[in-house]
PDB file as gemmi writes it, atoms N, CA and C in Angstrom:
CRYST1    1.000    1.000    1.000  90.00  90.00  90.00 P 1                      
ATOM      1  N   MET A   1      96.664  98.049 125.229  1.00  0.00           N  
ATOM      2  CA  MET A   1      97.542  99.178 125.001  1.00  0.00           C  
ATOM      3  C   MET A   1      97.144 100.346 125.899  1.00  0.00           C  
ATOM      4  N   VAL A   2      95.859 100.584 126.041  1.00  0.00           N  
ATOM      5  CA  VAL A   2      95.399 101.681 126.890  1.00  0.00           C  
ATOM      6  C   VAL A   2      95.806 101.425 128.331  1.00  0.00           C  
ATOM      7  N   LEU A   3      95.719 100.171 128.763  1.00  0.00           N  
ATOM      8  CA  LEU A   3      96.105  99.825 130.123  1.00  0.00           C  
ATOM      9  C   LEU A   3      97.591 100.085 130.347  1.00  0.00           C  
ATOM     10  N   ILE A   4      98.424  99.707 129.390  1.00  0.00           N  
ATOM     11  CA  ILE A   4      99.866  99.958 129.491  1.00  0.00           C  
ATOM     12  C   ILE A   4     100.130 101.453 129.549  1.00  0.00           C  
ATOM     13  N   TYR A   5      99.483 102.200 128.668  1.00  0.00           N  
ATOM     14  CA  TYR A   5      99.678 103.648 128.661  1.00  0.00           C  
ATOM     15  C   TYR A   5      99.263 104.242 129.992  1.00  0.00           C  
ATOM     16  N   SER A   6      98.122 103.826 130.523  1.00  0.00           N  
ATOM     17  CA  SER A   6      97.633 104.356 131.792  1.00  0.00           C  
ATOM     18  C   SER A   6      98.616 104.059 132.909  1.00  0.00           C  
ATOM     19  N   PHE A   7      99.192 102.872 132.905  1.00  0.00           N  
ATOM     20  CA  PHE A   7     100.184 102.510 133.914  1.00  0.00           C  
ATOM     21  C   PHE A   7     101.419 103.400 133.791  1.00  0.00           C  
ATOM     22  N   LEU A   8     101.923 103.570 132.567  1.00  0.00           N  
ATOM     23  CA  LEU A   8     103.107 104.408 132.365  1.00  0.00           C  
ATOM     24  C   LEU A   8     102.841 105.856 132.765  1.00  0.00           C  
ATOM     25  N   LYS A   9     101.670 106.342 132.449  1.00  0.00           N  
ATOM     26  CA  LYS A   9     101.300 107.712 132.825  1.00  0.00           C  
ATOM     27  C   LYS A   9     101.265 107.834 134.347  1.00  0.00           C  
ATOM     28  N   ALA A  10     100.703 106.854 135.018  1.00  0.00           N  
ATOM     29  CA  ALA A  10     100.623 106.878 136.478  1.00  0.00           C  
ATOM     30  C   ALA A  10     102.011 106.851 137.100  1.00  0.00           C  
ATOM     31  N   VAL A  11     102.893 106.013 136.575  1.00  0.00           N  
ATOM     32  CA  VAL A  11     104.264 105.937 137.090  1.00  0.00           C  
ATOM     33  C   VAL A  11     104.979 107.260 136.889  1.00  0.00           C  
ATOM     34  N   THR A  12     104.851 107.827 135.706  1.00  0.00           N  
ATOM     35  CA  THR A  12     105.509 109.117 135.415  1.00  0.00           C  
ATOM     36  C   THR A  12     104.999 110.198 136.359  1.00  0.00           C  
ATOM     37  N   LEU A  13     103.702 110.271 136.538  1.00  0.00           N  
ATOM     38  CA  LEU A  13     103.134 111.290 137.416  1.00  0.00           C  
ATOM     39  C   LEU A  13     103.517 111.052 138.876  1.00  0.00           C  
ATOM     40  N   ALA A  14     103.662 109.785 139.284  1.00  0.00           N  
ATOM     41  CA  ALA A  14     104.077 109.492 140.656  1.00  0.00           C  
ATOM     42  C   ALA A  14     105.507 109.962 140.894  1.00  0.00           C  
ATOM     43  N   GLU A  15     106.352 109.774 139.893  1.00  0.00           N  
ATOM     44  CA  GLU A  15     107.756 110.173 140.026  1.00  0.00           C  
ATOM     45  C   GLU A  15     107.961 111.669 139.787  1.00  0.00           C  
ATOM     46  N   HIS A  16     107.131 112.252 138.934  1.00  0.00           N  
ATOM     47  CA  HIS A  16     107.254 113.667 138.567  1.00  0.00           C  
ATOM     48  C   HIS A  16     105.860 114.307 138.594  1.00  0.00           C  
ATOM     49  N   PRO A  17     105.382 114.652 139.785  1.00  0.00           N  
ATOM     50  CA  PRO A  17     103.998 115.136 139.915  1.00  0.00           C  
ATOM     51  C   PRO A  17     103.664 116.365 139.065  1.00  0.00           C  
ATOM     52  N   LYS A  18     104.644 117.149 138.707  1.00  0.00           N  
ATOM     53  CA  LYS A  18     104.371 118.345 137.913  1.00  0.00           C  
ATOM     54  C   LYS A  18     104.578 118.128 136.414  1.00  0.00           C  
ATOM     55  N   ALA A  19     104.817 116.894 136.021  1.00  0.00           N  
ATOM     56  CA  ALA A  19     105.044 116.586 134.610  1.00  0.00           C  
ATOM     57  C   ALA A  19     103.783 116.879 133.792  1.00  0.00           C  
ATOM     58  N   HIS A  20     103.988 117.346 132.588  1.00  0.00           N  
ATOM     59  CA  HIS A  20     102.879 117.575 131.658  1.00  0.00           C  
ATOM     60  C   HIS A  20     102.914 116.447 130.635  1.00  0.00           C  
ATOM     61  N   ILE A  21     101.878 115.649 130.621  1.00  0.00           N  
ATOM     62  CA  ILE A  21     101.814 114.500 129.721  1.00  0.00           C  
ATOM     63  C   ILE A  21     100.731 114.768 128.691  1.00  0.00           C  
ATOM     64  N   HIS A  22     101.102 114.616 127.442  1.00  0.00           N  
ATOM     65  CA  HIS A  22     100.163 114.813 126.344  1.00  0.00           C  
ATOM     66  C   HIS A  22     100.033 113.501 125.579  1.00  0.00           C  
ATOM     67  N   THR A  23      98.824 113.122 125.283  1.00  0.00           N  
ATOM     68  CA  THR A  23      98.594 111.916 124.497  1.00  0.00           C  
ATOM     69  C   THR A  23      98.295 112.305 123.063  1.00  0.00           C  
ATOM     70  N   LEU A  24      98.635 111.403 122.159  1.00  0.00           N  
ATOM     71  CA  LEU A  24      98.323 111.638 120.753  1.00  0.00           C  
ATOM     72  C   LEU A  24      98.214 110.318 120.032  1.00  0.00           C  
ATOM     73  N   LEU A  25      97.619 110.361 118.886  1.00  0.00           N  
ATOM     74  CA  LEU A  25      97.543 109.206 118.005  1.00  0.00           C  
ATOM     75  C   LEU A  25      98.623 109.361 116.949  1.00  0.00           C  
ATOM     76  N   ALA A  26      99.257 108.272 116.616  1.00  0.00           N  
ATOM     77  CA  ALA A  26     100.288 108.312 115.589  1.00  0.00           C  
ATOM     78  C   ALA A  26      99.996 107.261 114.537  1.00  0.00           C  
ATOM     79  N   ILE A  27     100.091 107.670 113.291  1.00  0.00           N  
ATOM     80  CA  ILE A  27      99.905 106.764 112.161  1.00  0.00           C  
ATOM     81  C   ILE A  27     101.191 106.848 111.349  1.00  0.00           C  
ATOM     82  N   PRO A  28     102.007 105.791 111.380  1.00  0.00           N  
ATOM     83  CA  PRO A  28     103.342 105.879 110.785  1.00  0.00           C  
ATOM     84  C   PRO A  28     103.364 105.992 109.266  1.00  0.00           C  
ATOM     85  N   TYR A  29     102.242 105.713 108.623  1.00  0.00           N  
ATOM     86  CA  TYR A  29     102.211 105.699 107.164  1.00  0.00           C  
ATOM     87  C   TYR A  29     100.922 106.352 106.689  1.00  0.00           C  
ATOM     88  N   ASN A  30     101.009 107.174 105.674  1.00  0.00           N  
ATOM     89  CA  ASN A  30      99.826 107.820 105.113  1.00  0.00           C  
ATOM     90  C   ASN A  30      99.468 107.127 103.801  1.00  0.00           C  
ATOM     91  N   PRO A  31      98.444 106.279 103.791  1.00  0.00           N  
ATOM     92  CA  PRO A  31      98.065 105.574 102.573  1.00  0.00           C  
ATOM     93  C   PRO A  31      97.472 106.491 101.504  1.00  0.00           C  
ATOM     94  N   TYR A  32      97.167 107.735 101.873  1.00  0.00           N  
ATOM     95  CA  TYR A  32      96.587 108.684 100.927  1.00  0.00           C  
ATOM     96  C   TYR A  32      97.634 109.585 100.286  1.00  0.00           C  
ATOM     97  N   GLU A  33      98.902 109.387 100.645  1.00  0.00           N  
ATOM     98  CA  GLU A  33     100.001 110.211 100.118  1.00  0.00           C  
ATOM     99  C   GLU A  33      99.884 110.327  98.599  1.00  0.00           C  
ATOM    100  N   PRO A  34     100.008 111.460  97.986  1.00  0.00           N  
ATOM    101  CA  PRO A  34     100.505 112.736  98.485  1.00  0.00           C  
ATOM    102  C   PRO A  34      99.423 113.617  99.114  1.00  0.00           C  
ATOM    103  N   LYS A  35      98.181 113.137  99.152  1.00  0.00           N  
ATOM    104  CA  LYS A  35      97.131 113.918  99.814  1.00  0.00           C  
ATOM    105  C   LYS A  35      97.303 113.807 101.324  1.00  0.00           C  
ATOM    106  N   GLU A  36      96.689 114.747 102.047  1.00  0.00           N  
ATOM    107  CA  GLU A  36      96.703 114.682 103.504  1.00  0.00           C  
ATOM    108  C   GLU A  36      95.924 113.462 103.964  1.00  0.00           C  
ATOM    109  N   TYR A  37      96.265 112.982 105.163  1.00  0.00           N  
ATOM    110  CA  TYR A  37      95.517 111.877 105.749  1.00  0.00           C  
ATOM    111  C   TYR A  37      94.081 112.336 105.959  1.00  0.00           C  
ATOM    112  N   GLY A  38      93.137 111.585 105.431  1.00  0.00           N  
ATOM    113  CA  GLY A  38      91.761 112.049 105.440  1.00  0.00           C  
ATOM    114  C   GLY A  38      90.758 111.032 105.924  1.00  0.00           C  
ATOM    115  N   ARG A  39      91.150 110.195 106.834  1.00  0.00           N  
ATOM    116  CA  ARG A  39      90.234 109.168 107.322  1.00  0.00           C  
ATOM    117  C   ARG A  39      89.041 109.836 108.004  1.00  0.00           C  
ATOM    118  N   TRP A  40      87.871 109.593 107.498  1.00  0.00           N  
ATOM    119  CA  TRP A  40      86.674 110.268 107.995  1.00  0.00           C  
ATOM    120  C   TRP A  40      86.375 109.937 109.452  1.00  0.00           C  
ATOM    121  N   THR A  41      86.796 108.759 109.913  1.00  0.00           N  
ATOM    122  CA  THR A  41      86.481 108.371 111.291  1.00  0.00           C  
ATOM    123  C   THR A  41      87.222 109.211 112.318  1.00  0.00           C  
ATOM    124  N   MET A  42      88.267 109.923 111.904  1.00  0.00           N  
ATOM    125  CA  MET A  42      89.032 110.747 112.840  1.00  0.00           C  
ATOM    126  C   MET A  42      88.377 112.098 113.076  1.00  0.00           C  
ATOM    127  N   ARG A  43      87.665 112.579 112.108  1.00  0.00           N  
ATOM    128  CA  ARG A  43      87.061 113.907 112.243  1.00  0.00           C  
ATOM    129  C   ARG A  43      86.087 113.946 113.412  1.00  0.00           C  
ATOM    130  N   GLY A  44      86.268 114.925 114.272  1.00  0.00           N  
ATOM    131  CA  GLY A  44      85.393 115.092 115.414  1.00  0.00           C  
ATOM    132  C   GLY A  44      85.763 114.255 116.620  1.00  0.00           C  
ATOM    133  N   MET A  45      86.635 113.283 116.445  1.00  0.00           N  
ATOM    134  CA  MET A  45      87.025 112.427 117.563  1.00  0.00           C  
ATOM    135  C   MET A  45      88.263 112.969 118.278  1.00  0.00           C  
ATOM    136  N   VAL A  46      89.162 113.553 117.524  1.00  0.00           N  
ATOM    137  CA  VAL A  46      90.392 114.093 118.106  1.00  0.00           C  
ATOM    138  C   VAL A  46      90.649 115.471 117.521  1.00  0.00           C  
ATOM    139  N   ASP A  47      91.438 116.241 118.216  1.00  0.00           N  
ATOM    140  CA  ASP A  47      91.870 117.539 117.703  1.00  0.00           C  
ATOM    141  C   ASP A  47      93.006 117.242 116.727  1.00  0.00           C  
ATOM    142  N   LEU A  48      92.703 117.228 115.441  1.00  0.00           N  
ATOM    143  CA  LEU A  48      93.662 116.783 114.428  1.00  0.00           C  
ATOM    144  C   LEU A  48      94.965 117.569 114.447  1.00  0.00           C  
ATOM    145  N   GLU A  49      94.904 118.829 114.806  1.00  0.00           N  
ATOM    146  CA  GLU A  49      96.121 119.651 114.811  1.00  0.00           C  
ATOM    147  C   GLU A  49      97.063 119.271 115.949  1.00  0.00           C  
ATOM    148  N   TYR A  50      96.520 118.883 117.097  1.00  0.00           N  
ATOM    149  CA  TYR A  50      97.338 118.657 118.283  1.00  0.00           C  
ATOM    150  C   TYR A  50      97.421 117.201 118.730  1.00  0.00           C  
ATOM    151  N   GLU A  51      96.497 116.354 118.285  1.00  0.00           N  
ATOM    152  CA  GLU A  51      96.439 114.992 118.801  1.00  0.00           C  
ATOM    153  C   GLU A  51      96.691 113.906 117.761  1.00  0.00           C  
ATOM    154  N   LEU A  52      97.082 114.285 116.559  1.00  0.00           N  
ATOM    155  CA  LEU A  52      97.328 113.298 115.514  1.00  0.00           C  
ATOM    156  C   LEU A  52      98.601 113.651 114.759  1.00  0.00           C  
ATOM    157  N   LYS A  53      99.483 112.668 114.648  1.00  0.00           N  
ATOM    158  CA  LYS A  53     100.705 112.838 113.856  1.00  0.00           C  
ATOM    159  C   LYS A  53     100.740 111.708 112.833  1.00  0.00           C  
ATOM    160  N   VAL A  54     100.892 112.072 111.576  1.00  0.00           N  
ATOM    161  CA  VAL A  54     100.860 111.095 110.492  1.00  0.00           C  
ATOM    162  C   VAL A  54     102.140 111.204 109.677  1.00  0.00           C  
ATOM    163  N   ALA A  55     102.705 110.050 109.359  1.00  0.00           N  
ATOM    164  CA  ALA A  55     103.855 109.917 108.470  1.00  0.00           C  
ATOM    165  C   ALA A  55     105.012 110.826 108.893  1.00  0.00           C  
ATOM    166  N   ALA A  56     105.392 111.771 108.045  1.00  0.00           N  
ATOM    167  CA  ALA A  56     106.568 112.615 108.301  1.00  0.00           C  
ATOM    168  C   ALA A  56     106.461 113.329 109.646  1.00  0.00           C  
ATOM    169  N   GLU A  57     105.297 113.833 109.962  1.00  0.00           N  
ATOM    170  CA  GLU A  57     105.140 114.552 111.222  1.00  0.00           C  
ATOM    171  C   GLU A  57     105.433 113.629 112.416  1.00  0.00           C  
ATOM    172  N   PHE A  58     104.989 112.381 112.318  1.00  0.00           N  
ATOM    173  CA  PHE A  58     105.231 111.407 113.387  1.00  0.00           C  
ATOM    174  C   PHE A  58     106.710 111.052 113.493  1.00  0.00           C  
ATOM    175  N   TRP A  59     107.305 110.631 112.379  1.00  0.00           N  
ATOM    176  CA  TRP A  59     108.704 110.184 112.420  1.00  0.00           C  
ATOM    177  C   TRP A  59     109.657 111.327 112.746  1.00  0.00           C  
ATOM    178  N   ASP A  60     109.389 112.511 112.251  1.00  0.00           N  
ATOM    179  CA  ASP A  60     110.235 113.659 112.581  1.00  0.00           C  
ATOM    180  C   ASP A  60     110.059 114.067 114.041  1.00  0.00           C  
ATOM    181  N   PHE A  61     108.878 113.850 114.600  1.00  0.00           N  
ATOM    182  CA  PHE A  61     108.642 114.103 116.021  1.00  0.00           C  
ATOM    183  C   PHE A  61     109.511 113.165 116.863  1.00  0.00           C  
ATOM    184  N   LEU A  62     109.588 111.891 116.460  1.00  0.00           N  
ATOM    185  CA  LEU A  62     110.376 110.912 117.204  1.00  0.00           C  
ATOM    186  C   LEU A  62     111.880 111.100 117.024  1.00  0.00           C  
ATOM    187  N   GLY A  63     112.300 111.283 115.788  1.00  0.00           N  
ATOM    188  CA  GLY A  63     113.727 111.256 115.494  1.00  0.00           C  
ATOM    189  C   GLY A  63     114.354 112.564 115.069  1.00  0.00           C  
ATOM    190  N   GLY A  64     113.572 113.613 114.999  1.00  0.00           N  
ATOM    191  CA  GLY A  64     114.096 114.903 114.572  1.00  0.00           C  
ATOM    192  C   GLY A  64     113.847 115.139 113.088  1.00  0.00           C  
ATOM    193  N   THR A  65     114.033 116.367 112.679  1.00  0.00           N  
ATOM    194  CA  THR A  65     113.786 116.767 111.297  1.00  0.00           C  
ATOM    195  C   THR A  65     114.589 115.894 110.336  1.00  0.00           C  
ATOM    196  N   GLY A  66     113.914 115.401 109.306  1.00  0.00           N  
ATOM    197  CA  GLY A  66     114.563 114.583 108.289  1.00  0.00           C  
ATOM    198  C   GLY A  66     114.482 113.090 108.545  1.00  0.00           C  
ATOM    199  N   SER A  67     113.961 112.686 109.691  1.00  0.00           N  
ATOM    200  CA  SER A  67     113.889 111.260 110.017  1.00  0.00           C  
ATOM    201  C   SER A  67     113.011 110.484 109.045  1.00  0.00           C  
ATOM    202  N   TYR A  68     111.889 111.079 108.667  1.00  0.00           N  
ATOM    203  CA  TYR A  68     110.975 110.387 107.755  1.00  0.00           C  
ATOM    204  C   TYR A  68     111.641 110.149 106.400  1.00  0.00           C  
ATOM    205  N   GLU A  69     112.282 111.168 105.863  1.00  0.00           N  
ATOM    206  CA  GLU A  69     112.975 111.011 104.578  1.00  0.00           C  
ATOM    207  C   GLU A  69     114.080 109.977 104.686  1.00  0.00           C  
ATOM    208  N   ALA A  70     114.809 109.979 105.802  1.00  0.00           N  
ATOM    209  CA  ALA A  70     115.869 108.987 106.007  1.00  0.00           C  
ATOM    210  C   ALA A  70     115.292 107.571 106.006  1.00  0.00           C  
ATOM    211  N   LEU A  71     114.153 107.381 106.690  1.00  0.00           N  
ATOM    212  CA  LEU A  71     113.501 106.067 106.707  1.00  0.00           C  
ATOM    213  C   LEU A  71     113.060 105.641 105.315  1.00  0.00           C  
ATOM    214  N   LEU A  72     112.476 106.561 104.566  1.00  0.00           N  
ATOM    215  CA  LEU A  72     112.056 106.223 103.204  1.00  0.00           C  
ATOM    216  C   LEU A  72     113.254 105.794 102.359  1.00  0.00           C  
ATOM    217  N   ASN A  73     114.360 106.495 102.506  1.00  0.00           N  
ATOM    218  CA  ASN A  73     115.564 106.147 101.747  1.00  0.00           C  
ATOM    219  C   ASN A  73     116.093 104.774 102.151  1.00  0.00           C  
ATOM    220  N   ILE A  74     116.053 104.475 103.441  1.00  0.00           N  
ATOM    221  CA  ILE A  74     116.504 103.162 103.914  1.00  0.00           C  
ATOM    222  C   ILE A  74     115.616 102.056 103.351  1.00  0.00           C  
ATOM    223  N   PHE A  75     114.290 102.249 103.428  1.00  0.00           N  
ATOM    224  CA  PHE A  75     113.367 101.241 102.898  1.00  0.00           C  
ATOM    225  C   PHE A  75     113.572 101.048 101.397  1.00  0.00           C  
ATOM    226  N   GLU A  76     113.805 102.124 100.672  1.00  0.00           N  
ATOM    227  CA  GLU A  76     114.034 102.003  99.233  1.00  0.00           C  
ATOM    228  C   GLU A  76     115.317 101.220  98.954  1.00  0.00           C  
ATOM    229  N   LYS A  77     116.375 101.551  99.661  1.00  0.00           N  
ATOM    230  CA  LYS A  77     117.659 100.876  99.456  1.00  0.00           C  
ATOM    231  C   LYS A  77     117.554  99.378  99.777  1.00  0.00           C  
ATOM    232  N   VAL A  78     116.944  99.059 100.908  1.00  0.00           N  
ATOM    233  CA  VAL A  78     116.780  97.653 101.288  1.00  0.00           C  
ATOM    234  C   VAL A  78     115.872  96.934 100.297  1.00  0.00           C  
ATOM    235  N   GLY A  79     114.810  97.600  99.862  1.00  0.00           N  
ATOM    236  CA  GLY A  79     113.902  96.991  98.888  1.00  0.00           C  
ATOM    237  C   GLY A  79     114.596  96.660  97.579  1.00  0.00           C  
ATOM    238  N   ILE A  80     115.469  97.556  97.132  1.00  0.00           N  
ATOM    239  CA  ILE A  80     116.219  97.310  95.890  1.00  0.00           C  
ATOM    240  C   ILE A  80     117.184  96.145  96.087  1.00  0.00           C  
ATOM    241  N   GLU A  81     117.900  96.149  97.203  1.00  0.00           N  
ATOM    242  CA  GLU A  81     118.891  95.098  97.457  1.00  0.00           C  
ATOM    243  C   GLU A  81     118.255  93.725  97.653  1.00  0.00           C  
ATOM    244  N   LEU A  82     117.075  93.675  98.242  1.00  0.00           N  
ATOM    245  CA  LEU A  82     116.427  92.395  98.542  1.00  0.00           C  
ATOM    246  C   LEU A  82     115.276  92.066  97.600  1.00  0.00           C  
ATOM    247  N   ARG A  83     115.199  92.754  96.489  1.00  0.00           N  
ATOM    248  CA  ARG A  83     114.066  92.582  95.564  1.00  0.00           C  
ATOM    249  C   ARG A  83     113.812  91.136  95.185  1.00  0.00           C  
ATOM    250  N   SER A  84     114.852  90.407  94.823  1.00  0.00           N  
ATOM    251  CA  SER A  84     114.650  89.016  94.389  1.00  0.00           C  
ATOM    252  C   SER A  84     114.135  88.150  95.538  1.00  0.00           C  
ATOM    253  N   GLU A  85     114.623  88.363  96.742  1.00  0.00           N  
ATOM    254  CA  GLU A  85     114.153  87.595  97.894  1.00  0.00           C  
ATOM    255  C   GLU A  85     112.703  87.943  98.230  1.00  0.00           C  
ATOM    256  N   ILE A  86     112.371  89.213  98.148  1.00  0.00           N  
ATOM    257  CA  ILE A  86     111.000  89.649  98.422  1.00  0.00           C  
ATOM    258  C   ILE A  86     110.040  89.058  97.397  1.00  0.00           C  
ATOM    259  N   ASP A  87     110.419  89.123  96.119  1.00  0.00           N  
ATOM    260  CA  ASP A  87     109.577  88.552  95.060  1.00  0.00           C  
ATOM    261  C   ASP A  87     109.393  87.047  95.251  1.00  0.00           C  
ATOM    262  N   ALA A  88     110.486  86.348  95.607  1.00  0.00           N  
ATOM    263  CA  ALA A  88     110.404  84.902  95.810  1.00  0.00           C  
ATOM    264  C   ALA A  88     109.472  84.568  96.984  1.00  0.00           C  
ATOM    265  N   TYR A  89     109.552  85.333  98.043  1.00  0.00           N  
ATOM    266  CA  TYR A  89     108.693  85.094  99.195  1.00  0.00           C  
ATOM    267  C   TYR A  89     107.215  85.238  98.817  1.00  0.00           C  
ATOM    268  N   PHE A  90     106.878  86.337  98.130  1.00  0.00           N  
ATOM    269  CA  PHE A  90     105.480  86.560  97.781  1.00  0.00           C  
ATOM    270  C   PHE A  90     104.998  85.596  96.702  1.00  0.00           C  
ATOM    271  N   ALA A  91     105.893  85.095  95.882  1.00  0.00           N  
ATOM    272  CA  ALA A  91     105.512  84.112  94.869  1.00  0.00           C  
ATOM    273  C   ALA A  91     105.047  82.814  95.535  1.00  0.00           C  
ATOM    274  N   GLN A  92     105.591  82.509  96.686  1.00  0.00           N  
ATOM    275  CA  GLN A  92     105.201  81.293  97.420  1.00  0.00           C  
ATOM    276  C   GLN A  92     103.793  81.398  97.993  1.00  0.00           C  
ATOM    277  N   HIS A  93     103.308  82.597  98.156  1.00  0.00           N  
ATOM    278  CA  HIS A  93     102.031  82.808  98.840  1.00  0.00           C  
ATOM    279  C   HIS A  93     100.930  83.299  97.919  1.00  0.00           C  
ATOM    280  N   LYS A  94     101.032  82.977  96.658  1.00  0.00           N  
ATOM    281  CA  LYS A  94      99.979  83.382  95.714  1.00  0.00           C  
ATOM    282  C   LYS A  94      98.826  82.443  95.761  1.00  0.00           C  
TER     283      LYS A  94                                                      
END                                                                             
């Protein structure tokens, strides 16, 4: 993944030498919800305010304000509609 990113960054800079490229870490889901993401391994490794986007901050960054809530609503709706199929699938793998 780092190699791919480095290649894309190089291509972008070759085509647009004055481009400002910022890297960040993104975690699409916060397992600590409703608490803030608190993984101890992140502290001191990255600037949490500028280099880490978790859950709503990540999805809203990609898709605009409200994207995270929209995704949650979609997952809930699909989960309700497919509940019996999901349960049957996991029952096979017990």
